[in-house]
C-alpha positions in Angstrom: 110.5 70.2 101.8 113.9 71.7 100.8 115.3 72.3 104.3 118.6 70.5 104.9 120.0 70.4 108.4 123.5 71.8 108.6 123.0 73.7 105.3 119.9 75.8 105.2 119.9 79.2 106.8 117.0 80.0 109.2 115.7 82.8 106.9 115.6 80.5 103.9 113.9 77.8 106.0 111.2 80.2 107.3 110.5 81.4 103.7 110.1 77.8 102.5 107.7 77.0 105.3 105.7 80.2 105.0 105.3 79.6 101.2 103.9 76.2 101.9 101.3 77.4 104.3 103.0 77.4 107.7 103.1 80.3 110.1 105.9 81.0 112.5 104.6 80.9 116.1 107.8 82.2 117.8 111.5 82.3 117.8 112.9 81.5 121.2 116.4 82.8 122.1 117.3 82.7 118.4 117.9 78.9 118.9 114.4 77.4 118.3 111.8 78.5 115.8 108.3 77.0 116.1 105.9 76.7 113.1 102.4 75.5 112.8 100.5 74.7 109.7 97.7 77.1 108.7 94.3 75.6 108.1 94.5 76.0 104.4 93.0 72.6 103.5 96.4 71.6 102.1 98.1 70.2 105.2 101.6 68.8 104.6 100.9 65.7 106.7 97.2 66.1 107.3 97.1 66.5 111.0 95.4 69.3 113.0 98.1 69.8 115.6 101.2 69.3 113.6 104.2 71.5 114.4 107.7 71.9 113.1 110.6 73.0 115.3 113.8 74.2 113.8 116.8 74.1 116.1 119.3 76.8 115.0 123.0 77.3 115.7 124.9 80.3 114.1 121.9 81.1 111.9 121.9 77.6 110.3 119.2 75.0 110.9 120.8 72.1 112.7 117.8 69.9 113.5 114.3 69.6 112.1 111.7 68.1 114.5 108.2 67.2 113.2 105.9 66.9 116.1 102.7 64.9 116.2 103.1 63.3 112.8 100.2 61.2 111.3 102.6 58.3 110.7 102.3 55.2 112.8 105.3 53.7 114.5 104.7 50.3 112.9 104.6 51.8 109.4 107.9 53.7 109.9 109.5 50.5 111.3 108.4 48.6 108.1 109.6 51.5 105.9 112.9 52.2 107.5 113.8 48.8 109.0 115.5 47.9 112.2 117.2 51.0 113.8 120.9 51.2 114.5 120.2 52.1 118.1 117.3 52.4 120.5 117.5 54.3 123.7 115.1 55.6 126.3 113.9 55.6 129.8 110.8 55.5 132.0 110.0 58.9 133.5 108.7 59.7 137.0 105.1 59.5 135.7 105.6 56.0 134.4 105.6 56.9 130.8 107.9 54.9 128.5 110.0 57.3 126.4 111.9 55.8 123.5 114.1 57.0 120.5 114.9 54.9 117.5 118.1 56.1 115.8 119.1 55.6 112.1 122.7 56.7 112.3 123.5 57.0 108.6 120.5 59.2 107.9 121.0 61.1 111.1 117.3 60.5 111.7 115.5 59.7 114.9 111.9 58.7 115.8 110.7 59.4 119.3 107.5 58.3 121.0 105.9 58.0 124.4 103.7 55.2 125.7 101.6 55.8 128.8 102.4 52.5 130.5 104.7 49.6 130.5 101.9 47.2 129.5 101.3 48.6 126.0 100.1 45.9 123.5 102.0 45.4 120.3 99.0 46.8 118.5 99.0 50.0 120.6 102.8 50.3 120.0 102.5 49.9 116.2 99.7 52.5 116.1 101.5 55.1 118.2 102.1 58.4 116.4 105.7 59.4 116.9 107.7 62.6 116.5 110.4 62.6 113.8 113.7 64.3 114.0 116.3 64.9 111.2 119.6 66.3 112.3 123.0 67.4 111.1 124.3 66.5 114.5 125.2 62.9 115.3 122.9 61.4 117.8 124.6 60.4 121.1 122.9 58.6 123.9 123.0 59.3 127.6 120.2 56.8 128.4 120.5 53.0 128.4 120.7 51.4 125.0 118.0 48.8 124.4 117.5 45.9 122.1 116.5 47.2 118.7 113.6 44.8 118.2 110.0 45.9 117.7 108.7 43.8 120.6 111.3 45.2 123.0 110.2 48.8 122.2 107.2 48.6 124.5 108.9 47.2 127.6 110.1 49.0 130.7 113.1 46.7 131.3 116.2 48.9 131.2 118.7 46.1 131.3 
């Protein structure tokens, strides 16, 4: 796309996205810019509800978050391989929230399952959010075993 976390200024990033058919929804507190794709028939990832969030510090894009991608978690796992770290938690509504971190690329994949009893098929077909960052990912949640089977469980040990 041409936007590089830690390098690209927010003005440049906005122009890149607008030229490619995105529209800026809002800029919150000069720290987060939300974009949605216009219905131009030329969707970047071919989803109806895709959004991009740019997290900004000192006028520079620090994090790019692509929300509701059309990718499936299983395909990303096969493409990227085993992550360096997996962390997450179960929220008060019983949803399983996980992040797979690829440290060298400063890349994270996040997803939510609606129960602890998700099948491997359901897990592999889950559509995650993708985050690319200039900021090293640190974890405050328990670190889990980075195996595909373990990604669907609620065991925090």
